[in-house]
N, C-alpha and C positions, 0 to 999 in steps of 0.2 A: 451593073453595079454588083460588086462582090462576085463576079463571074456570071451574073444573070443579066439578060437583056430586058430592060423595062421600057416599055413604050406606052405613050398615051397620046391621044389626038391633041393638037394645038387647040387652045380655047378659041373658038371662032365666033362666039356670041359678042354682040356689041357691048352689052352690059359689062362683061369681064374686062374688055379692053378699056372702056370708059373709066371704070373704077381704078384700074391700074394707072391710067394717065392722071386722074385727079389726085390719087393718093401720092403718086410720085411728085406732083406739083406741091402738095402740102408739106411733104418731107423736105423738098428743096428749099421752100420758103423758110422753114424752121431752121435749117442748117445755115442759110445765108444770114438770117436775122440774129442768130447767136454767135456767128463767126466760128462755128464748129469746123473741125478739120476732116470733114467727111464728104463723100459724093454719093449720089443716088443714081442707080442704073436699073433699067427694067430688062428682065429676061436675059440675063448674062450668065455665062458659065462660072460656077464656083467649084473649085477643086479642093478635095480633101485627100491628102496622101497622094498616091500615084494612080489609084484605080477608081476613085469615086469622083464623079462629076455630077453636080446638081444644077438645075436651072430654076431657081426661085422666081416668082413673078416680079419681086422688087428686092433689090439689094442695097443696103447702106454700108459702105466700107470706107476705110481710111483713104484720104484724098490721094496719097501717093500710090495706092494700089489700083486706082481707076484713072487711066489716061485715055486719050483719044484712040490709041492703037491697042488698047487692052482687049484680049480675047478671053482670058481666064483670070479670075480673081482668087487668090488663096483664101480659104475659109477662115484662116486666122486673122485676116485683115477686116473681116466683117463685124459689124456691131448689131445689125438688125437684118433679118430675113423675113420676107412677107410672102405668104401663100394665099391666093384667092381661090377659094374652094370651087372646083368645077364638078359638075355632075358626074363626069366620066372618071374622076379619080379622087373621090371624097376621102376614102380611107387613107390614101397616100398623103393628102394635104392635112388631115386631122391627126393621124397617128404615126405613120411611118417616117415622113420627112421631119417632123419636129423631134422625134426620138434621135434621128441621125444628127440633126443640128445641135441638140443638147449635148450629145456624146462628143461632138467636135468642139464644144465650149463657146458657141455663138451666144453672146450676152442676152439678146432679145429676139423673140419670134412673135410675129403677128399673123393671125388668121382672119381673113375677111370672109364672112358668110354672106352669100348673094341671095339666097332663097328667102322669100317672105314666109312667115312674119319675123324670122330671126335675123334680118339684116343688121349686121354689126361688125365691129372690129374687136376681136378677142386678143387682148394684150397679155403676153407671157414674158416672164423674166427668168433667167437661169437661176436655179436654186440647187446648188450641188451639181448633180449629174442629170437633173431633169428640169423641165419648165414648170413654173408655178403661174397659174392664171392670176393676174393682178387687176384686171379690169375687163369689162365687156361694154364697149362704147357704142351707143345708139344715136347720140345727138352730138353736141359740141362739148369737148372736154380737153383740158390740157393733159397731155400724156408724156411722162418722163421716159426717155429711151435709155434704159440701163444706166442712168446717171450721166449720160454723155451730153444730151440736149433735150429740149422740151418741144413737142409738137402741139400746136393748137389744132387738134383733130376735129374735123367737121364731117361726120359720117353721113349726114343728110345730103351734103353737097356731093359726096361720092356717087350717090344714086340718082342725082337730079339730071336726067338726060335732057331736060328742058326743051 
């Protein structure tokens, strides 16, 4: 990125993968129920310009930008990017990536905190050139995604490995 190689290990813990799957499901359900023209994808390439490539944990983008053969989604087609904070790259997920996403004009950014006792989804919306925190959800709550659609977010279900 910007001439520097940035590497981090793939999140291998079950909780990270479970949260990703459950949140992806909640987002898909919201999009289907509202007839929104978006698709949800997990761990796909998002390109900004010619040299920046990001791999957010979850991407919500315009339906026509996400097809079966899609390998890279242009960042301008995204409406929401989600990062699930990993122990190995906390500062990237909390500071560096959101700054880049805001600079690129992505309307919404969510950060999922996995560690107890702070387990939550922190909801941010673009306000000018930076993100503004609009909610920190720990239970069930309807969350507006940058005026595009509403998700009935159930954070407790994200962490219920049952």
